[in-house]
C-alpha positions as CSV (number, residue, x, y, z in Angstrom):
1,M,8.9,0.9,43.5
2,P,11.2,1.0,40.4
3,F,9.7,2.3,37.2
4,K,9.3,-0.5,34.6
5,V,10.3,0.7,31.2
6,P,8.1,-0.9,28.5
7,T,9.8,-2.9,25.8
8,L,9.7,-1.9,22.1
9,T,7.3,-4.8,21.5
10,E,5.0,-3.7,24.4
11,L,5.0,-0.1,23.0
12,N,4.2,-1.3,19.5
13,N,1.3,-3.4,20.8
14,Q,0.0,-0.5,22.8
15,V,0.1,1.9,19.8
16,Q,-1.6,-0.6,17.5
17,Q,-4.4,-1.2,20.1
18,D,-4.8,2.6,20.6
19,I,-5.3,2.9,16.8
20,I,-8.1,0.2,16.9
21,N,-9.7,1.9,20.0
22,A,-9.5,5.4,18.5
23,G,-13.0,5.1,17.1
24,V,-11.9,5.8,13.5
25,P,-14.8,4.6,11.2
26,G,-14.0,1.4,9.3
27,I,-10.9,0.5,11.4
28,E,-11.5,-2.7,13.4
29,T,-8.0,-4.2,13.0
30,V,-4.6,-3.0,11.8
31,L,-3.1,-4.9,8.9
32,K,0.6,-5.7,9.2
33,N,1.7,-3.7,6.1
34,S,-0.9,-1.0,6.2
35,V,0.1,2.7,6.2
36,I,-1.5,3.4,9.6
37,G,0.0,0.3,11.1
38,T,3.5,1.4,9.8
39,I,3.0,4.9,11.3
40,G,2.1,3.2,14.6
41,T,5.3,1.2,14.5
42,V,7.3,4.3,13.9
43,Q,5.6,6.1,16.7
44,A,6.4,3.2,19.1
45,G,10.0,3.3,18.0
46,L,10.2,7.0,18.7
47,S,8.6,6.6,22.1
48,W,11.0,3.8,23.0
49,S,14.0,6.1,22.0
50,H,12.7,8.7,24.4
51,Y,12.5,6.1,27.2
52,S,16.1,5.0,26.4
53,F,17.3,8.6,26.5
54,L,15.7,9.3,29.8
55,G,17.0,6.0,31.2
56,N,20.5,7.1,30.2
57,I,20.1,10.5,31.9
58,A,19.0,8.6,35.1
59,R,22.1,6.3,34.9
60,Q,24.5,9.2,34.5
61,S,22.9,11.3,37.3
62,V,24.5,9.2,40.1
63,P,28.1,8.0,40.3
64,W,27.2,4.3,41.0
65,T,25.7,3.8,37.5
66,A,27.5,6.6,35.6
67,T,29.8,5.7,32.7
68,D,32.5,7.2,30.5
69,E,32.9,11.0,30.7
70,Y,30.0,11.3,33.1
71,L,31.7,9.0,35.6
72,A,34.9,11.0,35.1
73,G,33.0,14.1,35.9
74,W,31.7,12.6,39.2
75,G,35.3,11.6,40.0
76,N,36.7,15.0,39.2
77,L,34.4,16.5,41.9
78,K,36.3,14.4,44.5
79,N,39.7,14.7,42.8
80,V,39.6,11.0,41.9
81,Y,40.9,10.4,38.4
82,R,41.0,7.3,36.2
83,K,44.5,5.7,36.2
84,A,46.1,6.3,32.9
85,P,48.0,3.6,31.0
86,T,51.7,3.6,31.6
87,R,54.9,2.2,30.0
88,A,57.1,-0.4,31.6
89,T,60.7,0.4,32.4
90,G,63.8,-1.6,33.4
91,L,67.6,-1.7,33.4
92,V,69.6,-3.7,30.8
93,E,73.2,-4.4,30.1
94,F,75.0,-4.7,26.7
95,T,78.0,-6.8,25.8
96,V,80.4,-4.7,23.8
97,V,83.9,-5.3,22.3
98,D,85.4,-2.6,24.5
99,D,84.2,0.1,26.9
100,S,84.5,2.9,24.4
101,V,81.4,1.6,22.5
102,I,78.3,3.6,23.5
103,V,74.8,2.3,22.8
104,P,72.9,5.5,21.9
105,K,69.6,6.8,23.4
106,G,66.6,5.6,21.4
107,T,68.1,2.3,20.4
108,Q,65.3,-0.2,19.8
109,I,65.3,-3.5,21.7
110,R,62.9,-6.3,21.1
111,R,61.5,-9.1,23.3
112,N,61.2,-12.6,21.8
113,D,57.4,-12.2,21.4
114,G,57.9,-8.9,19.4
115,W,57.3,-6.4,22.1
116,S,59.5,-3.3,21.7
117,Y,61.5,-1.1,24.0
118,V,63.9,1.8,23.6
119,T,66.8,3.0,25.6
120,M,66.1,6.2,27.6
121,E,69.7,7.4,27.6
122,D,73.2,6.7,26.2
123,S,74.6,3.6,27.8
124,I,76.9,4.2,30.9
125,R,79.3,1.4,31.8
126,N,77.4,-0.7,29.2
127,Q,74.1,-0.2,31.0
128,A,71.0,1.7,30.2
129,H,67.4,2.1,31.2
130,I,64.8,1.0,28.7
131,Q,61.1,2.0,28.3
132,S,58.3,0.1,26.5
133,V,57.3,1.7,23.2
134,E,53.6,1.0,24.0
135,N,51.6,1.5,27.1
136,G,50.2,-1.5,28.9
137,I,50.8,-4.3,31.4
138,D,52.0,-6.6,28.6
139,G,55.3,-4.6,28.6
140,N,56.2,-6.0,32.1
141,S,58.7,-8.8,32.2
142,D,60.9,-10.6,34.7
143,Q,64.6,-11.0,34.5
144,T,64.3,-14.1,32.4
145,A,63.0,-12.1,29.4
146,V,64.9,-12.7,26.2
147,L,65.8,-9.3,24.6
148,T,67.8,-8.6,21.5
149,L,68.8,-5.4,19.6
150,G,66.2,-4.3,17.1
151,Q,69.0,-3.6,14.6
152,A,72.7,-4.4,14.5
153,L,75.1,-2.0,16.1
154,A,78.9,-2.1,15.5
155,G,80.7,-3.6,18.4
156,V,77.6,-4.6,20.3
157,N,76.4,-8.2,20.8
158,V,72.8,-8.7,19.6
159,N,71.7,-10.3,22.9
160,V,70.8,-7.9,25.7
161,K,70.8,-8.9,29.4
162,V,68.0,-7.8,31.7
163,L,69.4,-6.6,35.0
164,S,66.1,-5.9,36.8
165,P,62.5,-6.8,36.3
166,I,60.8,-4.6,33.7
167,T,57.9,-3.2,35.6
168,G,55.5,-0.2,35.8
169,G,53.5,-0.9,32.7
170,A,49.7,-0.7,33.3
171,D,46.6,-0.7,31.2
172,L,43.9,2.0,31.4
173,E,42.1,1.4,34.7
174,D,39.0,-0.8,34.4
175,E,35.9,1.3,34.6
176,D,34.3,-0.8,37.4
177,D,37.5,-0.4,39.5
178,Y,37.5,3.4,38.9
179,R,33.8,3.6,39.8
180,S,34.5,1.8,43.1
181,R,37.1,4.4,44.0
182,V,34.8,7.3,43.0
183,I,32.0,5.9,45.2
184,Q,34.5,5.4,48.1
185,A,35.6,9.0,47.7
186,F,32.0,10.2,48.1
187,R,31.6,8.0,51.2
188,T,34.8,9.5,52.7
189,S,33.9,13.1,52.8
190,G,36.3,15.8,53.7
191,S,40.1,15.5,54.0
192,L,40.9,14.8,57.7
193,G,43.6,12.2,57.2
194,R,41.4,9.3,58.1
195,E,42.5,5.7,57.5
196,Q,40.3,5.2,54.5
197,E,41.7,8.4,52.9
198,Y,45.2,7.1,53.1
199,I,44.1,3.9,51.4
200,M,42.2,5.9,48.7
201,W,45.3,8.0,48.1
202,A,47.6,5.0,47.8
203,E,45.3,3.2,45.4
204,S,45.2,6.2,43.2
205,V,48.8,5.5,42.1
206,H,48.6,3.5,38.9
207,Q,50.5,0.4,39.9
208,V,48.9,0.0,43.3
209,S,46.1,-2.6,43.6
210,R,45.7,-2.9,47.4
211,A,46.7,-0.8,50.4
212,W,46.4,-1.0,54.2
213,V,47.1,1.5,57.0
214,G,48.9,0.9,60.3
215,R,48.3,3.6,63.0
216,N,51.4,4.6,65.0
217,S,53.2,1.4,63.8
218,F,56.6,3.0,63.8
219,G,56.0,5.2,66.8
220,S,53.7,8.0,67.9
221,G,52.6,10.2,64.9
222,T,53.6,7.7,62.3
223,V,51.3,6.3,59.6
224,V,52.5,3.2,57.8
225,I,51.0,2.3,54.5
226,W,51.5,-1.2,53.1
227,I,51.0,-1.5,49.4
228,M,50.7,-4.3,46.8
229,C,51.0,-4.1,43.0
230,D,49.4,-7.4,42.0
231,D,48.9,-6.6,38.3
232,A,51.9,-4.4,37.7
233,N,54.5,-6.6,39.5
234,T,53.6,-10.1,38.6
235,S,57.3,-11.0,38.3
236,N,57.6,-10.1,42.0
237,N,54.5,-11.9,43.1
238,G,52.7,-8.6,43.3
239,F,54.9,-7.1,45.9
240,P,56.2,-3.5,45.4
241,I,59.7,-3.2,44.0
242,G,61.7,-0.6,45.9
243,D,62.9,0.3,49.4
244,N,60.5,1.3,52.3
245,G,60.6,4.9,53.4
246,T,59.0,8.3,53.0
247,S,58.6,11.0,50.4
248,D,61.8,12.7,49.2
249,K,60.4,15.9,50.7
250,E,60.3,14.4,54.2
251,K,63.4,15.1,56.3
252,R,62.5,13.0,59.4
253,Y,63.0,9.5,57.9
254,K,64.9,7.8,55.2
255,T,63.6,8.3,51.6
256,A,61.8,5.5,49.9
257,T,62.7,4.2,46.4
258,G,60.7,2.6,43.5
259,D,57.0,1.9,44.0
260,Q,57.1,3.0,47.7
261,L,58.6,6.4,46.7
262,A,55.9,6.9,44.0
263,V,53.2,6.4,46.6
264,A,54.9,8.5,49.3
265,N,55.4,11.4,46.9
266,Y,51.8,11.2,45.7
267,I,50.4,11.4,49.2
268,W,52.8,14.1,50.4
269,D,50.6,17.1,49.3
270,K,47.4,15.5,50.6
271,Q,48.4,14.2,54.0
272,P,48.1,16.2,57.3
273,V,51.3,18.2,57.8
274,T,52.2,16.6,61.1
275,S,52.0,12.9,60.0
276,L,55.1,10.9,59.3
277,V,53.9,8.7,56.4
278,I,56.1,5.6,55.8
279,V,55.2,3.5,52.7
280,C,56.2,-0.2,53.0
281,S,56.1,-3.5,51.3
282,P,54.3,-6.2,53.3
283,I,56.5,-9.1,54.4
284,P,55.4,-12.3,52.5
285,Q,54.3,-15.2,54.6
286,P,53.7,-18.1,52.3
287,V,51.0,-20.7,53.3
288,D,51.4,-24.1,51.8
289,F,48.3,-26.3,51.1
290,V,47.9,-30.1,50.9
291,I,44.7,-31.3,49.2
292,S,44.0,-35.0,49.4
293,D,41.2,-37.6,48.8
294,L,40.5,-36.1,45.3
295,D,40.1,-39.6,43.8
296,I,38.5,-39.1,40.3
297,N,38.5,-35.3,40.9
298,N,42.3,-35.2,40.7
299,T,42.3,-33.6,37.2
300,L,44.5,-30.8,35.9
301,D,41.4,-28.6,35.5
302,N,40.4,-29.1,39.1
303,Q,43.9,-28.5,40.3
304,N,44.0,-25.2,38.4
305,A,40.6,-24.3,39.8
306,I,41.7,-24.9,43.3
307,R,44.8,-22.8,42.9
308,A,42.8,-20.0,41.3
309,A,40.2,-20.1,44.1
310,L,42.9,-20.0,46.8
311,K,44.8,-17.2,45.0
312,D,41.6,-15.2,44.7
313,L,40.9,-15.8,48.4
314,F,44.3,-14.5,49.6
315,R,43.9,-11.4,47.3
316,R,40.5,-10.6,48.7
317,E,40.8,-11.4,52.4
318,A,44.5,-11.4,53.4
319,A,45.9,-8.2,55.0
320,P,49.2,-7.4,56.8
321,G,49.0,-8.7,60.4
322,K,45.6,-10.3,59.9
323,N,45.0,-13.9,60.9
324,M,43.1,-16.2,58.5
325,H,40.8,-19.0,59.6
326,P,40.1,-22.4,58.0
327,S,36.5,-21.5,57.2
328,A,37.9,-19.0,54.6
329,W,39.6,-21.6,52.5
330,D,36.9,-24.1,53.1
331,R,34.4,-21.7,51.5
332,A,36.8,-20.9,48.6
333,I,37.3,-24.5,47.6
334,A,33.7,-25.5,48.2
335,S,32.7,-22.9,45.6
336,I,34.3,-25.1,42.8
337,T,31.3,-26.9,41.3
338,T,33.3,-29.6,39.6
339,L,34.7,-30.9,42.9
340,T,32.6,-33.6,44.5
341,Q,35.2,-35.0,46.9
342,Y,38.3,-33.6,48.6
343,T,40.0,-33.1,52.0
344,I,42.0,-30.1,53.0
345,T,44.8,-31.9,54.9
346,S,46.8,-28.8,55.6
347,P,46.5,-26.2,57.0
348,V,43.8,-27.1,59.5
349,T,44.4,-24.4,62.0
350,T,44.3,-20.6,61.9
351,I,47.1,-18.9,60.0
352,I,48.7,-16.5,62.5
353,A,50.4,-13.5,61.0
354,E,54.0,-13.4,62.4
355,S,54.1,-9.6,62.7
356,E,52.0,-6.6,62.0
357,G,53.6,-6.3,58.5
358,N,53.4,-10.0,57.5
359,L,51.0,-10.7,54.6
360,P,49.8,-14.3,54.2
361,I,50.1,-15.4,50.6
362,L,49.4,-18.6,48.7
363,G,52.5,-20.9,48.8
364,K,52.9,-24.4,47.3
365,V,49.7,-26.4,46.7
366,T,50.3,-30.2,46.8
367,F,47.7,-32.7,45.5
368,Q,47.3,-36.2,46.8
369,T,44.9,-38.8,45.5
């Protein structure tokens, strides 16, 4: 049975009653502002502080309730580290008066909302890679981002063209997410190359939010890892940006690029030496929905709530090669408390994954009254 920690009020009442029951001549009650009553209140406060300290020790003594540096310590025992914040990077192009003009390394570039980037090298053929000045997911942008020079440069147009999505920026990993990975590491003891370990390794890479494993999917001895970067690559609908393949140290298969290469290289020193690990992007399989008979429920708020519920459903339950059944989206939409009437007109049958690597994702949602 769990131990019930008394509240400060309960402790204070107990101390005051103990003073009355102590048998001191002349004390039959404790006045609010009396010296002995004040001493009792102080004693109750000290006792409550001790309970709080012991409670904190208990919380930090196991990984499922530990916080801050104590949680990090538990993670370190299993080589699971909190994902550090990172800076977004991308490729841009400058418009210059002639090809002899070079945009120097360290040139500041600003987004129209004030976010800043700098060039990582002198421009080559009027192009250069840029990096966000600050860490964080807010540095990510798609190719429609409006960028300008931070200060005028002779012979260079102030407008800067984005050639590729600016990606890779990430915030410090949420503590609850980190705790989940630490607990999973304790559940998965040893390093035998089991399926859950490949997932754990892949999700340790800062931009990866989800991962799945396919056994012998590309032939005997192969391990295929499909990854998603839901938060880091919003401009690409959460799919990794790069080419499928292996670590650049692997000689038996083509080398990956981008997000896939980052995962493959991270796993290389951890995987069993005989495994051929291939990191892939899932193949998107959009699923369109038609919601009808909303009547008075056909409001913008309800439409947004339906989209959010379906998006959350696909993120939680969809997996490469996994079929999804109508009961799943029935439950998702039924959880919206503001909906009193609706009909899911489409889809009404099971979503069949077209291949082992196909990942069902939310497509277009159409609303009909």
